[in-house]
N, C-alpha and C positions, 0 to 999 in steps of 0.2 A: 753587295753590290755585285761579284761575280753573278751569284745565285740571280738576281732579278737580271742581269744583263741576259744571261742563258734565256730566261725565261721570255724575257722581250725577243730574243731570235726566234725564239719558238712562235713569236704572232706575226712575223713578217713574212707577206705573202711573196709566191716566186715574182721575180719581174714583171713578168708578162699578164698574170694572171694572180685574183686576190682567192687563191685555193691550194692548199697544202696537197702533195702527192697523195694517192689514192688509197684508202686504209681499208684494209680487209677484215681487220681485228674487230670481232663482236664487241660494242662498248657497254652492252645494258650493266654489266655489274658497274661499269666505274660511272655511269648515269644514275645506279641509285648512291651511290658514293657521295656524288656531287651533289645529288639532292640534299643529302643528308647535311651535308655543309649548308645549304642555302637555307635550310631551315633553322640555322643557326645565325646567320648572316643579318643583322639588323639593316644594314645599308641595301642589301640584295633584295630585303622582301620591302624595304622603304620605296627603293626605285620599282619594283612590279606594282605595288600599290599603286603609285602616281601613275602608272599606266593604266590602273583599272583591272590590275590582273591579281586575283586571289589566291590564296593557297590551292584551291579546290584545282583548276586550271595546273596550278604549278607541277601539282601532283601527278596529274593524269598525262601531262608530254612531258615528264619526267626532269623539271628545270633544276639546274645544279649549277653551283660555283665550284672552281678550282681553287681551294684556299693559298695557292701556294703563286697565283696571278693576284698580286692585290695593286699594280702600279701599271695598268688602269684596270681598277676590278670588271670582271665582266660575267655576266649570264650565259650559260652554258644551255643553250637550244638543241635537243636532239632530233634530227630530220629523221634517219635512218639509223640503225644500231651500228652503222658504220661510220659516220658523215654529222658533223654537227656545226650549230655556227655560235661563234662567241660576240655576244653584246655587251658595249660599254657602257658601264651603268652611272658614268659621271657626265653624261650629254654631250660631251665633246668628241671631235674627230680623230683619227689619225694626219700624218702629214699628206695622204693622200686623200682627205676628205671621206674617211671611212668611219662609221659606229661601228662597223662590225667586223668579223673574219669567218670565213668557211673553213673547218676542216674534213679533210675526206674530199668526195668528188662533188660537183654540183648536184643537189637534187631538190627535192622537191620538199616542204614539210608537209608533212599528216597526208602524203599522198596515197596512202591506203583508201581513202576518201572516195578516191576519182571511182575506183571500182562498185564500192558499196554504195554510194548514191545511184551509180546506174542499177543497179541489183536491184536498188528499191526502189527506182523511179522516180527519186527524188532530185532538185537541182541542185547543182553542185558550186556555192558561194568560194568564190577565187580570192583572196586577199592580196597583197604584196608583203606583207610584214609577216613574220612569224608571230607578233603579240597581237596583232588585228586578230590573225585566224584564232586564238587564244581568245581573245576578249568574243567576238560571233560565236564560238562554241561555250563560252561564259554565258553567254544570253540565251543558250540553248539551244542552239543549232549545231548538229552534230556534221553535216555533211559540209565540211570546208577544208580547204587547202589553202598552203601559202606560197607563193613563188620564192618569198625568199629574198629575190631580188630579178628587178626586170628583163635582167640577162636572160631569166630562166624561160621567158613566154615561150620559144621555139621548145624547150624540154617538155613545158607544161601540153603544148598542142600534139606533138609526140605521143604523148603517154594517153592523151585523153582519146586520138585515133585510132591507137594501138589496144587500148583497155576498156574504151566507152564510147563507140562512136555513137553522136546522134544525143547523147546527154545533154542536158538542158544546162547551161552553165550562167551563175550571176559574178559579171566581174563588178568587184569591189575596190579597184587598185587606188592609189595615192593621188590625191587632185594636184597633181604637177606635173610638170614636162615628161618624166620620166613615165609617170602612171598612163599618162592621156596618151603617149606614143606604145606604150605595150598593149593598152586597149585597142 
């Protein structure tokens, strides 16, 4: 019980933000370890399958699970080597109405594709959720990034202005109030 309480305390956000303090630890080795656990977790794999995500994008984007997080179980989605989100797989929301938590700083998912698309003269597909980005990638389109949350729209605009001014952007955000507002 104490272990579960300590684990759940780690998942609680700061009172004013849905994010933990900035982490400067390179998590690449942890992502590999957590990915190995994902491949053994039937519930997590079933969740990804229910979202249309196969093992290819799960491996490409180094999705994982932290085995000590069982209540609720979460998929780890790396955003950078320092930052990740953890999405619940039970379909429920926490007391604040969230399905995921952000660990580290606010960052975009697969943001390296902003520069890559610009360098190749290709349009960049921008989606809201990381799993949506993986689905676009899985469908065969390489140049995709995800906001992770509509709160990251200003971050995205700054990155494009700094790294790829003039790039063609295809917005494919969620068809809800938040997605419409971000567009």
